[in-house]
KEKOLGU-79718 format. One record per residue (C-alpha): x, y, z; residue number from 0; residue in three letters. Coordinates in Angstrom, 1 decimal. Each point is the difference from the previous one (the first is absolute). Example, Ala and Ser with C-alpha at 12.3 -4.5 7.8 and 13.67 -1.06 7.14 Angstrom:
2
[node [12.3 -4.5 7.8] 0 'ALA'] [node [1.4 3.4 -0.7] 1 'SER'] 
REM end
This chain:
354
[node [-10.6 -49.7 -122.6] 0 'MET'] [node [2.9 -2.2 1.1] 1 'THR'] [node [3.0 0.3 -2.2] 2 'HIS'] [node [1.1 -3.1 -2.0] 3 'SER'] [node [3.3 -1.9 0.5] 4 'ALA'] [node [1.7 1.7 -2.9] 5 'SER'] [node [-0.7 3.8 0.4] 6 'ASP'] [node [1.6 1.0 3.3] 7 'ILE'] [node [2.2 2.9 -1.0] 8 'GLU'] [node [1.1 3.0 2.1] 9 'PHE'] [node [2.5 2.7 -0.9] 10 'ALA'] [node [0.8 -1.7 -3.3] 11 'GLY'] [node [0.9 -3.3 1.6] 12 'LYS'] [node [-1.9 -3.3 -0.3] 13 'GLN'] [node [-0.4 -1.7 3.4] 14 'VAL'] [node [-0.1 -3.8 -0.4] 15 'GLU'] [node [-2.0 -2.5 2.2] 16 'PRO'] [node [1.9 -0.7 3.3] 17 'GLY'] [node [2.2 3.1 -0.5] 18 'GLU'] [node [0.8 2.7 2.6] 19 'THR'] [node [1.6 3.1 -1.4] 20 'THR'] [node [1.0 3.5 0.9] 21 'ASN'] [node [-0.9 2.7 -2.6] 22 'LEU'] [node [0.4 3.7 -0.5] 23 'GLN'] [node [-2.5 2.3 -1.6] 24 'LEU'] [node [1.0 3.4 -1.4] 25 'GLU'] [node [-2.4 2.5 1.4] 26 'VAL'] [node [1.7 3.4 -0.4] 27 'SER'] [node [3.4 1.7 -0.3] 28 'ALA'] [node [2.2 2.2 2.2] 29 'SER'] [node [0.9 3.6 -0.7] 30 'PHE'] [node [3.2 -1.3 -1.4] 31 'ALA'] [node [-1.9 -2.0 -2.6] 32 'GLY'] [node [0.7 -3.4 1.7] 33 'LEU'] [node [-2.8 -2.5 0.1] 34 'PRO'] [node [-1.9 -0.7 3.2] 35 'LEU'] [node [-0.8 -3.6 0.6] 36 'TYR'] [node [-2.6 -1.6 2.3] 37 'LEU'] [node [1.1 -3.4 1.3] 38 'PRO'] [node [-2.6 -2.8 0.5] 39 'PHE'] [node [-0.2 -3.8 0.4] 40 'LYS'] [node [-2.1 -2.4 -2.0] 41 'VAL'] [node [-0.7 -3.5 1.5] 42 'ILE'] [node [-1.7 -2.5 -2.4] 43 'ARG'] [node [-1.1 -3.4 1.1] 44 'ALA'] [node [0.2 -3.1 -2.2] 45 'GLU'] [node [-3.8 -0.2 -0.3] 46 'SER'] [node [-2.1 2.7 -1.7] 47 'PRO'] [node [-2.2 2.3 2.0] 48 'GLY'] [node [-0.8 3.6 0.7] 49 'PRO'] [node [2.6 2.8 -0.1] 50 'THR'] [node [-0.1 2.1 3.2] 51 'VAL'] [node [2.0 3.2 0.7] 52 'PHE'] [node [0.9 1.4 3.4] 53 'VAL'] [node [1.1 3.6 0.0] 54 'THR'] [node [1.3 2.3 2.7] 55 'ALA'] [node [1.2 3.6 0.5] 56 'ALA'] [node [-2.1 1.6 -2.8] 57 'VAL'] [node [0.4 2.8 2.5] 58 'HIS'] [node [3.7 0.1 0.4] 59 'GLY'] [node [0.1 0.4 3.8] 60 'ASP'] [node [-2.4 -3.0 0.8] 61 'GLU'] [node [2.5 -2.7 0.8] 62 'LEU'] [node [-2.1 -2.5 1.9] 63 'ASN'] [node [-1.2 -1.5 -3.3] 64 'GLY'] [node [3.7 -0.2 -1.1] 65 'THR'] [node [0.6 -2.0 3.1] 66 'GLY'] [node [-2.8 -2.4 -0.9] 67 'VAL'] [node [1.3 -0.5 -3.5] 68 'VAL'] [node [3.5 -0.6 1.2] 69 'ARG'] [node [-1.3 -2.6 2.5] 70 'GLU'] [node [-1.8 -1.8 -2.9] 71 'LEU'] [node [3.3 0.0 -2.0] 72 'MET'] [node [2.5 -0.8 2.8] 73 'LEU'] [node [-2.2 -2.2 2.3] 74 'HIS'] [node [-3.0 -1.2 -2.0] 75 'PRO'] [node [-2.5 -1.8 2.3] 76 'PRO'] [node [-1.2 -2.1 -2.9] 77 'PHE'] [node [0.9 -2.0 -3.1] 78 'VAL'] [node [-1.6 1.4 -3.2] 79 'LEU'] [node [-1.7 -3.0 -1.5] 80 'GLU'] [node [-1.7 1.6 -3.0] 81 'SER'] [node [-0.1 3.4 -1.7] 82 'GLY'] [node [2.4 2.9 0.1] 83 'THR'] [node [0.9 2.5 2.7] 84 'LEU'] [node [1.3 3.5 -0.9] 85 'VAL'] [node [1.7 1.8 3.0] 86 'LEU'] [node [0.8 3.7 -0.3] 87 'ILE'] [node [1.5 1.2 3.3] 88 'PRO'] [node [0.1 3.7 -1.0] 89 'VAL'] [node [-2.2 1.5 -2.7] 90 'VAL'] [node [0.9 3.7 0.5] 91 'ASN'] [node [3.8 -0.2 -0.2] 92 'MET'] [node [0.4 3.8 -0.3] 93 'LEU'] [node [-2.0 0.6 3.2] 94 'GLY'] [node [1.7 -2.9 1.8] 95 'PHE'] [node [3.4 1.5 -0.7] 96 'GLU'] [node [-1.0 3.3 1.6] 97 'ARG'] [node [-2.1 -1.5 2.8] 98 'HIS'] [node [-3.0 1.9 -1.5] 99 'MET'] [node [-3.6 -1.0 -0.8] 100 'ARG'] [node [-0.1 1.7 -3.4] 101 'TYR'] [node [2.0 0.1 -3.2] 102 'LEU'] [node [2.5 2.8 -0.6] 103 'PRO'] [node [-2.6 1.9 -2.1] 104 'ASP'] [node [-2.2 0.1 3.2] 105 'ARG'] [node [-2.6 -2.2 -1.5] 106 'ARG'] [node [-1.6 -3.0 1.7] 107 'ASP'] [node [0.9 -3.2 -1.9] 108 'LEU'] [node [-3.1 -1.6 1.5] 109 'ASN'] [node [-2.2 2.5 -1.9] 110 'ARG'] [node [1.9 -0.5 -3.3] 111 'SER'] [node [-1.1 -3.5 -1.1] 112 'PHE'] [node [-0.4 -1.5 -2.6] 113 'PRO'] [node [2.5 2.6 -1.2] 114 'GLY'] [node [1.1 0.6 -3.6] 115 'SER'] [node [3.1 0.3 -2.2] 116 'SER'] [node [-0.7 3.7 -0.2] 117 'GLU'] [node [-0.8 2.8 2.4] 118 'GLY'] [node [1.5 0.6 3.5] 119 'SER'] [node [2.9 -2.0 1.4] 120 'MET'] [node [-2.4 -1.6 2.5] 121 'ALA'] [node [-2.3 -1.2 -2.8] 122 'ARG'] [node [3.0 -1.4 -2.0] 123 'ARG'] [node [1.4 -1.7 3.2] 124 'TYR'] [node [-3.4 -1.5 0.8] 125 'ALA'] [node [-0.5 -1.1 -3.6] 126 'GLY'] [node [3.3 -1.9 0.0] 127 'ALA'] [node [-1.0 -1.9 3.2] 128 'ILE'] [node [-3.5 -0.6 -1.2] 129 'PHE'] [node [1.4 -1.9 -3.0] 130 'ASP'] [node [1.0 -2.6 2.6] 131 'VAL'] [node [-3.1 0.1 2.2] 132 'LEU'] [node [-2.5 -0.3 -2.8] 133 'LYS'] [node [1.5 -3.4 -0.9] 134 'LYS'] [node [-1.1 -1.4 3.4] 135 'CYS'] [node [-3.3 -1.6 1.0] 136 'ASP'] [node [-0.1 1.3 3.6] 137 'PHE'] [node [1.8 2.6 2.0] 138 'GLY'] [node [0.8 0.9 3.6] 139 'ILE'] [node [1.3 3.5 0.7] 140 'ASP'] [node [1.6 0.8 3.4] 141 'LEU'] [node [-0.3 3.4 1.7] 142 'HIS'] [node [0.5 1.8 3.4] 143 'SER'] [node [-1.6 3.0 1.5] 144 'ALA'] [node [1.1 3.5 -1.1] 145 'ALA'] [node [2.8 1.9 1.9] 146 'VAL'] [node [-0.7 0.5 3.7] 147 'ARG'] [node [-2.8 -2.6 0.1] 148 'ARG'] [node [-0.3 -3.7 0.5] 149 'THR'] [node [-2.6 -2.4 -1.3] 150 'ASN'] [node [-1.5 -3.1 1.5] 151 'PHE'] [node [0.4 -2.8 -2.6] 152 'ALA'] [node [-3.0 0.1 -2.4] 153 'ASN'] [node [-0.7 -1.2 -3.5] 154 'VAL'] [node [-1.6 2.5 -2.4] 155 'ARG'] [node [-1.8 -1.4 -3.1] 156 'ALA'] [node [-2.9 0.5 -2.4] 157 'ASP'] [node [-2.3 -2.6 1.4] 158 'LEU'] [node [-2.4 0.4 -2.9] 159 'THR'] [node [2.4 -2.1 -2.0] 160 'ASP'] [node [-0.3 -3.7 0.9] 161 'GLU'] [node [3.6 -1.0 -0.6] 162 'ALA'] [node [1.3 3.0 1.9] 163 'THR'] [node [-2.5 -0.7 2.8] 164 'LYS'] [node [1.3 -3.6 0.3] 165 'LYS'] [node [3.6 1.2 0.3] 166 'MET'] [node [-0.8 2.7 2.5] 167 'ALA'] [node [-1.7 -2.4 2.5] 168 'TRP'] [node [2.7 -2.7 -0.6] 169 'ALA'] [node [2.8 2.3 0.8] 170 'PHE'] [node [-1.1 -0.2 3.6] 171 'GLY'] [node [0.0 3.5 1.5] 172 'CYS'] [node [-2.6 0.7 2.7] 173 'GLU'] [node [-1.2 3.1 -1.8] 174 'ILE'] [node [-1.0 0.0 -3.7] 175 'VAL'] [node [-0.9 3.5 -1.3] 176 'VAL'] [node [-2.2 0.1 -3.1] 177 'ASN'] [node [1.2 2.7 -2.4] 178 'SER'] [node [0.9 0.3 -3.7] 179 'MET'] [node [3.2 1.9 0.7] 180 'GLY'] [node [0.9 3.4 -1.4] 181 'PRO'] [node [0.0 0.7 -3.8] 182 'GLN'] [node [3.5 -0.7 -1.2] 183 'GLY'] [node [0.9 -2.3 2.9] 184 'SER'] [node [1.9 -3.3 -0.8] 185 'LEU'] [node [-2.7 -2.3 1.3] 186 'ARG'] [node [-3.0 1.8 -1.7] 187 'ARG'] [node [1.9 0.2 -3.4] 188 'SER'] [node [1.0 -3.7 0.3] 189 'CYS'] [node [-3.6 -1.1 0.7] 190 'LEU'] [node [-1.2 2.1 -3.0] 191 'GLU'] [node [2.5 -1.8 -2.1] 192 'ALA'] [node [-1.3 -3.4 1.1] 193 'GLY'] [node [2.4 -0.7 2.8] 194 'CYS'] [node [-1.8 -0.1 3.4] 195 'PRO'] [node [2.2 1.7 2.5] 196 'THR'] [node [-0.2 0.7 3.8] 197 'ILE'] [node [2.1 2.1 2.3] 198 'ILE'] [node [1.3 -0.4 3.5] 199 'LEU'] [node [0.3 3.1 2.2] 200 'GLU'] [node [2.1 -0.6 3.1] 201 'ALA'] [node [2.4 1.8 2.3] 202 'GLY'] [node [2.1 3.1 -0.6] 203 'GLU'] [node [2.4 1.5 -2.6] 204 'VAL'] [node [3.8 -0.3 0.2] 205 'TRP'] [node [-0.3 -3.3 2.0] 206 'LYS'] [node [-0.1 -3.7 -0.5] 207 'ILE'] [node [-2.0 -1.2 3.0] 208 'GLU'] [node [0.2 -3.7 0.9] 209 'ARG'] [node [-3.7 -0.6 0.7] 210 'ALA'] [node [-1.0 1.8 -3.2] 211 'VAL'] [node [2.4 -2.2 -2.0] 212 'VAL'] [node [-1.5 -3.1 1.7] 213 'ASP'] [node [-3.6 1.1 -0.8] 214 'VAL'] [node [0.9 0.9 -3.6] 215 'GLY'] [node [1.9 -3.3 -0.6] 216 'THR'] [node [-2.9 -2.0 1.4] 217 'ARG'] [node [-2.4 2.0 -2.2] 218 'GLY'] [node [1.8 -0.6 -3.2] 219 'VAL'] [node [0.4 -3.7 0.8] 220 'THR'] [node [-3.8 -0.2 0.7] 221 'ASN'] [node [-0.8 1.6 -3.4] 222 'VAL'] [node [2.3 -2.5 -1.7] 223 'LEU'] [node [-1.7 -2.8 1.8] 224 'LYS'] [node [-3.4 1.3 -1.0] 225 'SER'] [node [1.2 -0.1 -3.7] 226 'LEU'] [node [1.3 -3.5 0.5] 227 'GLU'] [node [3.6 1.0 -0.8] 228 'MET'] [node [1.2 -1.0 3.5] 229 'VAL'] [node [-1.1 -3.0 2.1] 230 'ALA'] [node [-1.5 0.4 3.5] 231 'GLY'] [node [-2.9 1.5 1.9] 232 'ASP'] [node [-0.7 3.7 0.1] 233 'ILE'] [node [0.8 1.5 3.4] 234 'GLN'] [node [-2.6 2.6 1.1] 235 'LEU'] [node [-0.2 2.3 3.0] 236 'PRO'] [node [-2.6 -0.2 2.8] 237 'ALA'] [node [-2.4 2.3 -1.9] 238 'TYR'] [node [-0.4 1.6 -3.4] 239 'GLN'] [node [-2.2 3.1 -0.4] 240 'ALA'] [node [-1.2 1.7 -3.2] 241 'ARG'] [node [0.3 3.8 0.2] 242 'VAL'] [node [-1.9 2.3 -2.5] 243 'ASP'] [node [0.5 3.2 1.9] 244 'LYS'] [node [2.8 1.6 2.0] 245 'THR'] [node [0.2 3.2 2.0] 246 'LYS'] [node [2.9 2.3 0.8] 247 'TRP'] [node [-0.2 1.6 3.5] 248 'VAL'] [node [1.9 3.4 0.0] 249 'ARG'] [node [1.5 2.3 2.6] 250 'ALA'] [node [-2.2 2.9 1.1] 251 'ASP'] [node [2.9 1.9 1.7] 252 'TYR'] [node [3.7 0.4 -0.5] 253 'GLY'] [node [2.0 -1.7 2.7] 254 'GLY'] [node [1.6 -3.3 1.1] 255 'LEU'] [node [-2.0 -3.3 0.0] 256 'LEU'] [node [0.0 -2.7 2.6] 257 'GLN'] [node [-1.4 -3.1 -1.8] 258 'PHE'] [node [-2.5 -2.4 1.6] 259 'HIS'] [node [-0.2 -2.5 -2.8] 260 'VAL'] [node [2.4 -2.0 -2.2] 261 'SER'] [node [-0.3 -1.2 -3.7] 262 'PRO'] [node [-2.4 -3.0 -0.2] 263 'GLY'] [node [-1.9 0.9 3.2] 264 'ASP'] [node [-3.8 -0.5 -0.1] 265 'VAL'] [node [-1.7 3.2 1.1] 266 'VAL'] [node [-3.6 1.0 0.9] 267 'ASP'] [node [-1.7 3.2 -0.9] 268 'LYS'] [node [0.9 2.7 2.4] 269 'GLY'] [node [3.2 -1.8 1.2] 270 'GLN'] [node [3.0 2.3 0.7] 271 'PRO'] [node [2.7 -0.2 -2.7] 272 'LEU'] [node [2.4 2.7 1.3] 273 'ALA'] [node [0.3 2.9 2.4] 274 'THR'] [node [1.2 3.3 -1.4] 275 'ASN'] [node [2.1 2.2 2.3] 276 'SER'] [node [1.9 3.3 -0.4] 277 'ASP'] [node [3.8 0.1 0.6] 278 'LEU'] [node [-0.5 0.7 3.7] 279 'LEU'] [node [-2.2 -3.0 0.5] 280 'GLY'] [node [-3.4 1.7 0.0] 281 'GLY'] [node [-2.6 -2.3 -1.4] 282 'GLU'] [node [-1.8 1.5 -3.1] 283 'GLN'] [node [-2.3 -2.8 -0.9] 284 'ASN'] [node [-0.5 -3.8 -0.2] 285 'VAL'] [node [-0.4 -1.2 -3.6] 286 'LEU'] [node [-2.6 -2.8 -0.2] 287 'CYS'] [node [-1.0 -2.3 -2.8] 288 'THR'] [node [-3.4 1.0 -1.6] 289 'PRO'] [node [-0.5 -3.6 -1.2] 290 'VAL'] [node [0.7 -3.6 1.2] 291 'SER'] [node [2.7 -1.8 -1.9] 292 'GLY'] [node [3.6 -1.1 -0.2] 293 'VAL'] [node [3.0 2.4 0.1] 294 'VAL'] [node [1.3 -0.4 -3.6] 295 'LEU'] [node [2.7 2.7 0.1] 296 'GLY'] [node [1.4 2.6 2.3] 297 'MET'] [node [2.4 2.9 0.0] 298 'THR'] [node [3.3 -0.8 1.6] 299 'THR'] [node [0.7 3.7 0.5] 300 'LEU'] [node [-1.5 1.3 3.3] 301 'PRO'] [node [0.3 3.7 -0.9] 302 'ALA'] [node [-3.0 1.1 -1.9] 303 'VAL'] [node [-1.7 3.1 -1.4] 304 'LYS'] [node [-3.8 0.4 -0.4] 305 'PRO'] [node [-1.3 -2.3 -2.7] 306 'GLY'] [node [3.0 -2.4 0.0] 307 'ASP'] [node [-1.0 -3.7 -0.3] 308 'PRO'] [node [0.3 -2.0 3.2] 309 'VAL'] [node [-1.8 -3.3 -0.4] 310 'CYS'] [node [-1.4 -1.8 -3.0] 311 'HIS'] [node [-3.0 -2.2 1.0] 312 'ILE'] [node [-1.2 -2.9 -2.0] 313 'ALA'] [node [-3.7 -0.6 0.3] 314 'ILE'] [node [-0.7 -3.8 -0.4] 315 'PRO'] [node [-3.2 -0.7 -1.9] 316 'ARG'] [node [-1.1 -2.5 2.6] 317 'ASP'] [node [1.0 2.1 3.0] 318 'GLY'] [node [2.6 -0.6 2.7] 319 'VAL'] [node [-1.8 -2.5 2.2] 320 'ALA'] [node [1.1 -3.1 -2.1] 321 'PRO'] [node [3.5 1.4 0.0] 322 'ILE'] [node [0.2 0.3 3.7] 323 'ARG'] [node [-1.3 -3.6 0.5] 324 'LYS'] [node [2.5 -1.4 -2.5] 325 'ALA'] [node [2.9 1.8 1.6] 326 'LEU'] [node [-0.9 -1.4 3.4] 327 'GLU'] [node [0.6 -3.5 -1.4] 328 'ASN'] [node [3.1 0.9 -2.0] 329 'GLN'] [node [3.0 -2.3 0.4] 330 'VAL'] [node [2.6 1.9 2.0] 331 'ARG'] [node [3.4 0.7 -1.5] 332 'GLY'] [node [-1.0 -0.1 -3.6] 333 'GLY'] [node [1.2 2.3 -2.7] 334 'VAL'] [node [-3.1 2.2 0.1] 335 'ASP'] [node [0.5 0.6 3.8] 336 'GLU'] [node [3.7 0.7 -0.6] 337 'ARG'] [node [-1.0 2.6 -2.6] 338 'LEU'] [node [-2.2 1.9 2.4] 339 'ARG'] [node [2.7 0.0 2.7] 340 'ASP'] [node [2.8 1.1 -2.4] 341 'ASP'] [node [-2.0 2.8 -1.6] 342 'LEU'] [node [-0.9 1.3 3.5] 343 'ALA'] [node [3.6 0.4 0.9] 344 'THR'] [node [0.3 2.9 -2.4] 345 'ASN'] [node [-2.3 2.3 2.1] 346 'ILE'] [node [-0.5 0.6 3.7] 347 'GLN'] [node [-3.4 -1.2 1.1] 348 'VAL'] [node [-1.7 0.4 3.4] 349 'THR'] [node [-3.5 -0.4 1.1] 350 'LYS'] [node [-2.1 3.2 0.2] 351 'GLU'] [node [0.5 1.8 3.3] 352 'GLY'] [node [3.4 -1.6 0.9] 353 'GLU'] 
REM end
């Protein structure tokens, strides 16, 4: 349900039509008993429309999303013509201050929603934030890979919900992964509360990567266009593929890896992903993909032990042939090509046998 022109209120402040305001939400307290505030910005157009939130750094070390939100605040590529936009650059302030994924109580904030006013610190923190999120009609949550990994940009969404499905495809990533999300995650809890929400997974922790920011900014803009809050045509990549299954390929031996693929590469079943060698250069094995698909994520740490994850393969529902054909006709120099190139600079890649 779209909120009326008279009931847009966050953190105890009424936001009027045409107003842009910076707000602070009290989410916790320090050991000294001083309040901890979460800063965020609310942009309300003159005309009524949906209320959309964009959140980042639910995991405190995932800064790429923070870069996207700051870009939207400092250099917005659009004029908001209707509705309301809620921009939260850092959700997990306590993790952010410590360059850590989790809260100080070692709990995952993204498993603590919708939260409550009682219970653990994580649940109380989540509950305070959820009081803002549940007032919104739609949501976009921005994430990066876990530590020592990188993710090719992909949207994850519960495609069984029609409104969520529309947002997921409109965002404009090449890979759209169909999943409900873990119990207690922000996006799943928001959807259960009636606020369709998608997430972007892209890049690494502790970084703000230019190409990731560009993909994220384009994606948020696309969603706002699809909701008729912003004028203009949606910008889509050369292909979009639905993924219902993914497969982690793991190391068989301890050793050092020489990678043969990069994030976003299309791979065929049996194709070499990495060669594992001991410290004196003796080859131990060549790790190959057991399925055809797209390299969705990779380790950025070449030193592995048996069982360590190496490559995350997305298995497109319609196979890889349509993807290969679309990429052959891709316009050169676009943001999607730059993303591939930029993510590949974080690992050393050679063809197998070189």
